[in-house]
C-alpha positions in Angstrom: 139.7 42.3 29.4 138.3 43.3 26.0 134.6 43.8 25.6 134.8 42.4 22.0 132.4 45.1 20.7 129.6 44.4 23.2 127.2 47.4 23.6 126.6 47.5 27.3 123.7 50.0 27.0 121.9 47.7 24.6 122.5 44.7 26.9 120.9 46.6 29.8 118.0 47.6 27.7 117.3 44.0 26.5 117.6 42.6 30.1 115.2 45.4 31.4 112.7 44.8 28.5 112.8 41.0 29.1 112.2 41.5 32.8 109.2 43.9 32.1 107.6 41.5 29.6 108.1 38.5 32.0 106.5 40.4 34.9 103.5 41.5 32.7 103.1 37.8 31.6 103.3 36.6 35.2 100.6 39.1 36.3 98.5 38.2 33.3 98.5 34.5 34.4 98.1 35.3 38.2 95.1 37.6 37.9 92.7 35.0 36.4 94.1 32.3 38.7 93.5 34.4 41.8 90.1 35.5 40.5 89.1 31.8 40.2 89.3 31.6 44.0 86.4 34.1 44.3 82.8 32.7 44.5 81.1 32.7 41.1 78.2 35.0 40.3 76.0 32.0 40.5 77.2 31.1 44.0 76.8 34.7 45.1 73.2 34.8 43.7 72.4 31.6 45.6 73.0 33.6 48.7 74.8 32.7 51.8 73.1 33.5 55.1 73.4 37.2 56.3 73.6 38.5 59.8 71.4 41.4 61.0 72.2 43.2 64.3 68.9 44.4 65.7 70.3 45.8 69.0 69.8 49.4 67.9 66.5 48.9 66.1 64.0 51.1 68.0 60.4 50.1 68.5 58.4 50.9 65.3 61.5 51.1 63.2 62.3 49.0 60.1 65.8 48.1 58.8 66.7 46.4 55.5 69.3 43.8 54.9 70.1 42.2 51.6 69.8 38.5 51.1 70.0 36.8 47.7 69.9 40.2 46.0 66.5 40.9 47.7 65.6 43.4 50.4 64.6 41.7 53.7 62.8 43.9 56.2 63.2 43.5 59.9 60.7 45.5 62.0 60.6 45.9 65.7 56.9 45.9 66.4 55.5 47.7 69.5 52.8 46.1 71.7 50.2 48.3 70.0 51.4 47.2 66.5 51.2 43.5 67.6 47.7 44.1 68.9 46.5 45.9 65.8 48.0 43.0 63.6 46.2 40.4 65.7 42.9 42.3 65.5 42.8 42.7 61.7 39.4 41.2 60.6 40.2 37.9 58.8 37.6 38.7 56.2 39.8 41.6 55.0 42.7 39.2 54.3 43.3 36.7 51.5 45.3 34.2 53.7 44.8 35.3 57.4 46.2 32.2 58.9 49.2 31.9 56.5 48.1 28.6 55.1 49.8 29.1 51.7 53.4 27.9 52.2 55.3 31.2 51.9 57.0 31.0 55.2 58.7 28.4 57.4 56.4 26.4 59.7 57.7 28.4 62.7 56.4 31.7 61.2 52.6 31.0 60.7 49.6 32.4 62.4 48.6 36.1 62.5 52.0 37.5 63.4 54.1 35.2 61.1 57.1 35.5 63.4 59.3 33.5 65.8 59.2 36.4 68.3 56.0 38.5 68.2 57.9 41.8 68.4 60.2 41.1 65.4 58.9 40.7 61.9 61.1 39.4 59.1 59.8 39.8 55.5 61.1 39.8 52.0 60.4 43.3 50.8 59.1 42.4 47.3 55.4 42.6 46.4 54.0 39.2 45.3 52.2 40.8 42.3 54.9 42.1 40.0 58.0 42.5 42.2 57.8 46.1 43.2 59.0 47.1 46.7 56.1 48.2 48.9 56.4 51.2 51.2 56.4 50.9 55.0 53.2 52.7 56.4 53.0 51.6 60.1 50.7 54.4 61.2 47.1 53.3 61.8 44.2 55.1 59.9 46.7 57.1 57.8 44.6 59.5 55.7 46.0 58.4 52.4 45.4 54.7 53.3 41.7 55.0 54.1 39.6 54.0 57.1 40.4 50.9 59.2 44.1 50.9 58.0 45.9 48.9 60.8 49.4 49.9 59.5 51.5 47.8 57.2 52.8 48.1 53.6 51.5 49.7 50.5 52.8 48.9 47.0 52.8 52.1 45.0 53.1 50.3 41.7 49.6 48.8 41.6 48.0 49.5 45.0 48.5 46.2 46.9 48.3 46.4 50.7 49.7 44.2 53.4 49.4 44.3 57.1 52.4 44.5 59.5 52.8 40.7 59.3 52.9 40.9 55.5 49.4 39.4 55.0 47.8 40.6 51.8 44.4 42.3 51.9 41.5 41.2 49.6 40.7 43.0 46.4 44.2 44.0 45.5 46.4 42.8 42.7 48.9 40.8 44.9 47.7 37.2 45.1 49.6 36.1 48.2 51.2 37.3 51.4 54.8 38.7 51.5 57.3 35.9 51.8 58.9 35.2 55.2 62.5 34.0 54.6 64.1 31.3 56.6 65.7 32.9 59.7 66.9 32.2 63.2 68.2 34.0 66.2 71.9 33.6 66.9 71.4 35.7 70.1 68.8 38.2 71.4 70.3 40.8 69.1 71.5 38.9 66.0 69.2 37.4 63.4 70.6 35.1 60.7 68.6 35.5 57.5 68.7 32.6 55.1 69.2 29.9 57.7 67.0 28.3 60.3 67.6 26.0 63.2 67.3 22.9 61.0 69.8 24.0 58.5 72.3 25.7 60.9 
């Protein structure tokens, strides 16, 4: 059979080039299509609930989980820390009974918690959004006399007790926010969801 002047090398090149261009085009179409299945930045910012395992959180320790792009602190308070928090003189605090609605109804009172030994707070100062430092030791020299332990904002000097209640005469106007949360078990906290919304 005669090849009638067909260049087989050229034919293979054209078939190969067409295959490569077709593959690149298919990938170019598929990538945006598959990416559209991912949650949008807006949906991620809205924040789905997050799970925190507190089984290894020792007494006195603090752990941080991220919810809605914000740090959420979970502290395992000791009996002594609970007592010190309950004993803070109300006249030292702006909102000692947590009457300003910055927490769910189940997290009011002096401890602002579902379980007294576990504190859950958004780790952002209510003044200008800095992240306060965890200073749980009572009467720490740098914190002054009668310091019950809590949080100190290094940006402008705001102070909060171990329940996130703000002290008087500091720039922060309100307590630290308690996010919605619930216990899935003794060791698992779901931040961003409470019993009503679960």
